[in-house]
N, C-alpha and C positions, 0 to 999 in steps of 0.2 A: 522341540518345536521345529517344523519344517520352515524353509527359507520362504516358501510361499505364504505362510502364515505370520511371518516375522512383521512387526510393525517397523517401517522405516523411521530411524531417529533424526529428528530435526533440531538444529541449533539455530536460534532465532536472534538477529542483531537488529538495533534501531526498531525495537518491538512495538514501541507505542502501546496502545491499548490492546492490540492483539488481533486486528481484523484479518490480516493474512494468516496468522497462526490458527484462528478459529476455523478457516476454511480447510486447512490441512488436518487440524484435529478431526473435524467432522468426516474427513475422508479416511480415517484410520491411522494417522501418523502419531508418533509419540514425540512430544516435545521435551527435550532433556535439559535445555537451558536457554534462558533469554536474558536480554539486556536492554535498558534504555536508561536515561538520565533524567527524565521529566518525573517527578515524584508522583503526581496524581495519575499519570499514565500508568506507572508501576502498580499504584494502589488498585486501579481498575483490573490490571492484569492478574494480580494476586488474587481478587475476589473471584475472577471468572475462571481462572486456569490452575493457580496453585502458587507455591512459594518458590518455584524454580526460576523466577526472575531476579536478576541481579541489578540493583538500582546503582548507577554510577556511570561515569564516563567510559566510553568504549576505548579511549586513548590509553586508560590504565589497566585494561584487561590483559592478563596473561593467559593466552589461549592454550598453553600447555597444560594449564590446570583446570580447564573445562572439559566436559565429557565428549568422547568421540560421538561422530554423528555420520549419517548417511547423506544428509542435505543441509546446506545452510541458506538461510534467507536474509535479506536485508534491505529495507526501505531507507537507504542513507538520506540525510537531510537534503531537502530540495529547495530551500529558499535562494540559494546562490545561483539556481538554474531557473528560477521561475520567470515567466514572461512578465510578470508585473513587479519584479524587483530590479534593482540596479544590475543584477546578474554578473557578479565577479567571478562565477564559475570556479575553474580550477585554481584561480589566482587568489583564493581566499581560504583561510583555515577550514572554515565549515565546508567549503566546497571540496576540499580534500579528504573529508572524513571517509569517503568511499575506500580510501586505502586501508582502513582497518577491516573492512570486508574482504579485501584483498589479502591482508595479513592472516585473517582467520582462515580463509580458504588454503592458503599455503601451509599453515600449521596443521590443520585437521584433515585436509585432502578428502573431502567429501566427494561422493559420486556425482553430485550436481549441486549448483547454487543458483539462486535467483536474487537479482538486484532490482529495485524499483524506485522510479523516480518520475519528475513531471516532464511534460512534453518539451519544455524549454531546454532539457539536457541535450537534445538533438542539435540545436543551434548554438549552444553556449561555447564561447571562445572560438566562434566561427566554425564549429563543428569539430574542433580538436578535442573537446571534453570527452565526447563519446568514443572517439578513435583511441584516445589515451587509455580510457577504461578497459576498453576491449583488448588493447595491446598488453596491458598489465595481466589480465587473467589468461590470455594467450600464452604468455611467458611462463605460467605455471603448469602448462600442459592441459588447457581446457579448450574445447570448442564452443566458441561463443556465438550466440545469436541474440539480436535485439529486435524489438518491434514496438510501434506505438499502438497500444491496444485501447479500443473503447469498451469499457466494462459493461456498458448498457447491452452490447452485443453478446455478452456471456450471461445475461440475465438479471443484471443489477438494474434497479429501477432510477439509474442516474446516468447521463451522458457524461461520463468521467474518463477523460484520456490519460493514460500514464505509459511511460516507457517501461517495459520489462526486459531485463537482460538476463538470459539462461545460459549457463555453461555446463557442458557435460565433460567429465574427465575422459582424457583421451583413450584410456584402456577400457571404457565401457563400450560394449557392443550396441549402440543405441544412437540412432540418428534422429535427433530432436527436431520436430516442427512444432510451431505454435498450434495450439487446438483450434479447430474450425470454429467460426462464430456459430452460435446457437439461435441468435435473435437478429432481427432487423426491424424496419419501420412497420413491418406487417404484424409483428408479435412481440414488440417491446413490452416489458412490464412497466405500466404507467405509474405516475405519482398518485393518481387516484386509487389504484389497486393497492399500492404499497401502504397507504394511509388508512385503509378500511379498518375500523374498529379501534384506531389508535388511542382515542381518547379514554378508553376503558383501562389503559396500561397505567399502573401506579407509580412506575419508576422512571425518573429523568423526564417527567412530563409538565414541569413547571412552566408557567407563562412569564414573560418578562414584562417589567413595566416600561412602556414606551411614552415618548412625549406625544402631546395632542397633535403637535404639528406633523408627526410622522403618520399618524392615523389619517390626517386630511390629505397627505401625499398619496397614502395608499388608495383611498377613495377614488382618486382620479387615474389609478393604473388598472387596466383590465387584467383579467386572468392571463398569464404566460408573458406579460410584457414587463418593462422595467421603467426606470426614470425618465426614459425618452418619450414616453407616452404623456407625461404631464405638459399641458399646454404652455408655450413660452410666454404667454401674457398672464399666467398664473402666479400669484404670490408664492405658490409652493414649488415653482420651477427651479430645478438644479441642473448644473452643467458641468462638462468636463470631467466626467467619471467613467470608470469601467463598467462593463455591462452587468456586473453582479449587483450594482446598486439598485435597491428597491425592486429586485427581480422577484416577481410572483410566479408560483408553479402553475404549470398547465396540467390540469388533472388528467388530460387524455394523452399526455406525453411523459417520457422519463423526466426527471428533475435535471436541470442543468447542474453544472458541478457545484457541489457543496464545499465551501472554502472554510478554512481552520479559524481565521482571524480577521481582524479589521473592523472599523466602525464605519460611520458614514452610510448606513443602510446596507451593509453587506451581509446581514444575518440570514437571508433567504426569507420569503413571506409566503403564507398561506394563500392558496388559489381563491379562496371564497371570503375567508374572515380577515379583517384588517389588522393583522398582528404578525410578528415573527413566527417561524417555526419553532416548536419545542424541541429539545435534544431528543426526545424518544421519535418525534416525527423525522429528524435528521437521521437517527439511527435506522428507522425503517427504510430510508431511501439508499442506505448502504446494504441493507439485507441482514442486519443484526436481528437475533431473535429477542423477543420481548423479555425474557428472563435474563439477558445480559445486561448486568447493572453497572453504570458508570460512576466512578467516585470524583468528587470534587465540585467546584462552584459551576453554574451555568456557563460562564466563560471558558473555564478549564475543561468541561466536558466537550463543549462545542469544538475546542481545539483538538482534543483527542479524536473525535469522530471525523472531523474534516481532514486531519492528517492521515487517516487510515485507509487500507485497502478494503473494498467490499468483500465480506467473507464469501459471498456467492461466487465471485470471481476466483477467489483463493481455492474454492473447492473444485472449481473446473480444472485449474492447473494441477491441483494435487491428484485428482483422478487420472488426468492426462499422463502424469509421470509415473504413475504406478508400474508400468513395464520395466523401468530402469531397475526396479527393485525386486523383480521376479528372479528365480533361480538362475536362469540362463544369463542374466546380467549381473550377478553377484562375484566378481572375482574376488580373490583373497585380499585381506587388508594390506593396504600399501604400507610399507616399512620406512620409506626414506622419503625426504622433501625434494620438490623440484629444485630446491636451492643446491642439491648435489649434482644437478645436471641429468639425472635419470631416476627412474622409478623401479623398484625392485619388490615384488610381491612375493607371497609364501610360496607360490608355484614356480620360482625362479624366472618369471616373465620380466624382461627388461625393455623399457620403453624410452627411447631418446625423447626428450622434451625440447621445445623451443626455448631458445634463451633470449632474454631481453637485449 
């Protein structure tokens, strides 16, 4: 098989239910191994991708025993960088889980890696978090770039901002730039477009039971508005809450960010009907195909979807990175680690790497 026809091999960490992986799979990549510790996310992954996902903590993974790969992806946990959390950032154990992505990159030496996290990463620890992450990958011999990306501008029907961190190994003749945006306010994919025909889908389309008082609140909130539209003299008035609360879709705009958890009216609500969105509607707002079936309870599935990367955006990046894996960018396999201070490949090419 020629190198041009060779499928790039992807190793996926913090895989969740596989939103990013799906985009890469659709673009022709081969996913050789994946990992997540959430049971129901792994069950969803197995149902839609196969048995190559390993359920368990990334802390316990021995990367010498997982397949070699051309690219590693990892949406490391975001809660400690979130704008709505206490934001311990790198000062917490969970905030430091990105180091296992670093550990995987150091061991497997992929041509490229992609990390993903929330907007709050850029300001966490007064900006030191993102600087430290870039420094750690730079020390392994990777040129690292990062950007706050709005996935609606890549065709997802959701105004979802996430930081993407992309590193290219220094011996690869490829100057990575983030893909140009394909959409703007003139041609966004709207929530109304995304939800066309969704009621016919038989999977993950269950309705929740909600309190009569919630229905009464929704009756007071116009399409596209949130709890702040409820008059202050109403018995249904609520205050002191984040903008997600009782947020109704606007059918003529992309959805606002779909979140993974929380009560208090954070489920996201239909633009016309006085009810929360179903999980299939949430999945549509990420760009999941209707035959992608999620496993678990309504709450578990909501969490999986809300934590994921829209597959539509994942595919844009997967296609954009294809030149990295063309024949002209396929140096021989690296034989030694950056821990040794340099890289030696089969053609005797020696490249000095930065050290931390």
